[in-house]
C-alpha positions in Angstrom: 0.0 0.0 0.0 3.1 2.4 0.6 4.5 1.6 -2.7 4.6 4.3 -5.4 4.0 1.6 -8.2 3.5 -2.2 -8.2 4.8 -4.1 -11.2 2.7 -7.1 -12.3 4.1 -9.6 -14.9 0.7 -10.3 -16.3 -3.0 -9.0 -16.4 -3.9 -12.1 -14.3 -1.4 -11.3 -11.7 -2.7 -7.7 -11.6 -6.3 -9.1 -11.1 -4.7 -11.2 -8.2 -3.3 -8.2 -6.6 -6.2 -6.2 -6.9 -8.3 -8.9 -5.5 -6.1 -9.8 -2.4 -4.5 -6.6 -1.6 -7.2 -3.9 -2.5 -4.8 -1.5 -3.7 -5.5 1.2 -6.4 -5.5 -0.1 -9.7 -3.8 2.9 -11.2 -0.7 1.8 -9.0 -0.4 -1.2 -10.9 1.7 -1.6 -14.1 1.7 -4.7 -16.2 5.2 -5.5 -17.7 5.6 -8.9 -19.3 8.8 -10.8 -18.9 11.2 -11.6 -21.8 12.6 -14.9 -23.3 16.4 -15.4 -23.3 18.0 -14.7 -26.7 19.6 -18.1 -26.5 16.1 -19.6 -26.8 15.1 -17.4 -29.8 18.2 -18.0 -31.8 19.5 -21.2 -30.7 21.5 -23.7 -32.9 21.0 -27.4 -32.6 22.3 -28.9 -29.5 23.5 -32.4 -28.9 20.7 -34.9 -28.4 20.5 -35.9 -24.6 17.4 -38.2 -24.9 17.9 -40.8 -27.6 14.2 -42.1 -27.6 11.3 -40.3 -28.8 9.7 -38.2 -26.0 7.5 -35.4 -24.9 8.6 -33.2 -22.1 7.7 -31.0 -19.2 9.3 -28.8 -16.7 8.5 -28.6 -13.1 9.5 -27.7 -9.3 6.2 -28.6 -8.0 4.4 -31.8 -9.6 1.1 -31.4 -7.9 0.6 -27.8 -8.8 1.9 -28.2 -12.3 -0.7 -31.0 -12.8 2.1 -33.7 -13.5 0.1 -36.5 -11.7 -2.8 -36.0 -14.2 -0.4 -36.2 -17.2 0.9 -39.6 -15.7 -2.6 -41.0 -15.3 -3.3 -40.1 -19.0 -0.1 -41.4 -20.2 -0.6 -44.8 -18.3 -3.9 -45.3 -20.1 -3.1 -43.9 -23.6 -1.8 -46.6 -26.0 -1.1 -44.0 -28.7 1.4 -42.2 -26.4 3.2 -45.5 -25.5 5.8 -45.2 -28.1 7.1 -42.1 -26.2 9.1 -41.5 -23.1 7.8 -38.8 -20.8 10.7 -36.7 -19.7 10.2 -34.5 -16.5 13.0 -32.0 -15.6 13.3 -29.5 -12.9 14.4 -29.2 -9.4 11.8 -31.1 -7.3 12.1 -31.1 -3.5 13.0 -34.5 -1.9 9.5 -34.9 -0.2 7.6 -34.4 -3.5 10.2 -36.3 -5.6 9.4 -39.3 -3.3 5.6 -38.9 -3.9 6.3 -38.5 -7.6 8.3 -41.9 -7.8 5.6 -43.5 -5.9 3.1 -42.4 -8.4 5.2 -43.4 -11.3 5.9 -46.9 -9.9 2.1 -47.4 -9.1 1.2 -46.9 -12.4 3.9 -49.0 -13.9 5.6 -46.5 -15.7 9.1 -46.8 -14.4 10.5 -47.6 -17.7 8.5 -45.1 -19.5 9.1 -41.9 -17.4 12.6 -40.1 -17.2 13.0 -38.0 -14.1 15.9 -35.6 -15.6 16.2 -33.4 -12.7 18.1 -30.1 -12.9 18.6 -29.0 -16.4 21.2 -26.3 -17.2 20.6 -23.8 -19.9 22.4 -26.1 -22.5 20.4 -29.2 -21.4 17.1 -27.4 -21.4 17.7 -26.2 -24.9 18.3 -29.6 -26.2 15.4 -31.0 -24.3 13.1 -28.5 -25.8 14.6 -29.0 -29.4 14.0 -32.7 -29.6 10.8 -33.3 -27.7 7.8 -34.0 -29.7 5.9 -31.5 -27.7 6.1 -29.6 -24.5 3.2 -30.0 -22.0 2.3 -27.7 -19.3 -1.2 -27.9 -17.9 -0.5 -26.1 -14.7 -3.3 -25.1 -12.3 -2.0 -21.7 -11.8 0.9 -19.5 -13.1 1.8 -16.0 -12.4 3.5 -15.9 -15.8 4.5 -19.2 -17.3 8.0 -18.5 -18.8 8.4 -22.2 -19.8 5.7 -22.0 -22.3 7.3 -18.9 -24.1 10.9 -20.8 -24.0 9.4 -23.7 -25.7 7.5 -21.6 -28.3 10.8 -19.6 -29.0 12.8 -22.6 -29.3 10.1 -24.1 -31.9 8.8 -26.9 -29.8 5.0 -27.6 -30.0 3.2 -26.7 -27.0 0.0 -27.9 -25.0 -0.6 -25.5 -22.1 -3.2 -24.8 -19.4 -6.1 -22.4 -20.3 -5.9 -20.9 -16.7 -4.5 -18.0 -15.1 -1.8 -16.1 -17.1 -1.0 -18.7 -19.7 -3.6 -17.5 -22.2 -1.8 -14.1 -22.2 1.4 -15.6 -23.5 0.2 -18.1 -26.3 -1.0 -17.0 -29.6 -4.6 -18.6 -29.5 -6.6 -21.2 -27.6 -6.3 -24.1 -30.1 -3.8 -25.7 -27.9 -4.8 -24.7 -24.4 -6.5 -27.2 -22.3 -8.7 -27.2 -19.0 -6.2 -28.5 -16.4 -9.0 -30.2 -14.4 -10.3 -32.3 -17.5 -8.2 -35.2 -18.4 -10.1 -35.8 -21.6 -9.4 -32.4 -22.8 -5.6 -32.9 -22.2 -5.6 -36.5 -23.7 -7.4 -35.3 -26.7 -4.8 -32.5 -27.3 -1.9 -34.9 -26.6 -3.4 -37.3 -29.1 -4.2 -34.5 -31.8 -0.5 -33.1 -31.5 1.3 -36.3 -32.2 -0.8 -36.7 -35.2 -0.1 -33.5 -37.0 1.3 -33.7 -40.5 4.9 -32.1 -41.2 3.3 -29.0 -42.7 0.6 -28.6 -39.7 3.6 -29.0 -37.2 5.6 -26.3 -39.1 2.7 -23.9 -39.1 2.0 -24.4 -35.5 5.8 -23.8 -34.6 6.2 -20.8 -36.9 2.9 -19.2 -35.4 4.2 -19.8 -31.9 7.7 -18.6 -32.5 6.6 -15.2 -34.1 4.4 -14.7 -31.1 7.1 -15.4 -28.5 9.5 -12.9 -30.4 7.4 -10.2 -28.9 8.7 -11.0 -25.4 12.2 -9.8 -25.0 14.1 -8.6 -22.0 15.1 -5.5 -23.9 11.4 -4.7 -24.2 10.9 -5.5 -20.6 13.8 -3.3 -19.5 12.9 -0.4 -21.7 9.3 -0.3 -20.2 10.9 -0.5 -16.6 13.0 2.4 -17.4 10.3 4.4 -18.9 8.3 3.7 -15.6 11.2 4.8 -13.5 11.4 8.0 -15.4 7.8 8.6 -15.1 7.2 8.4 -18.8 4.7 5.5 -18.7 
């Protein structure tokens, strides 16, 4: 309440601030985050995962809806030719629960828990994935979605919170609470023709190009200079 200005990284975050802190809307300025230039102009990296796979990035499997993806994966024969790669730093207690879930579903040989991924590893994981899936229940922004689009990896993402703001349309957005919706999109994306896949990648890339750190920085500077 004492701040001169509050910066939110999405319109959805702005709404949350208004809802929970009851401050003046005129105080809040939305400035979107940017994608690292490495993702927008990356050369092919060495392949890390030799099998065909789809990919997700998480630090919180429950909030990121990973358990639902695992349930869908275990029941969907069309996806069985792929591995499911999960990258990200996951706390020990959550890692234990995640491994128990994987084992219970009989997916020990189908799921690869990659763990922490360096920037170089992350680029490779995006580049060779059949698709990136991110049906999170809530995001303040959702940077991995933009990273995947910038690196030309097809994306399936949640239709909740801020994610619709950082995707070009709702064709590949899913209701994170509806397994049938997620499964349908997963089946659809692996059936895309080469032309359809290229068109999707191009559309996503062109959209992701708008989100740069330079643009973010310039907006911040204008704000500090009271030129907003």
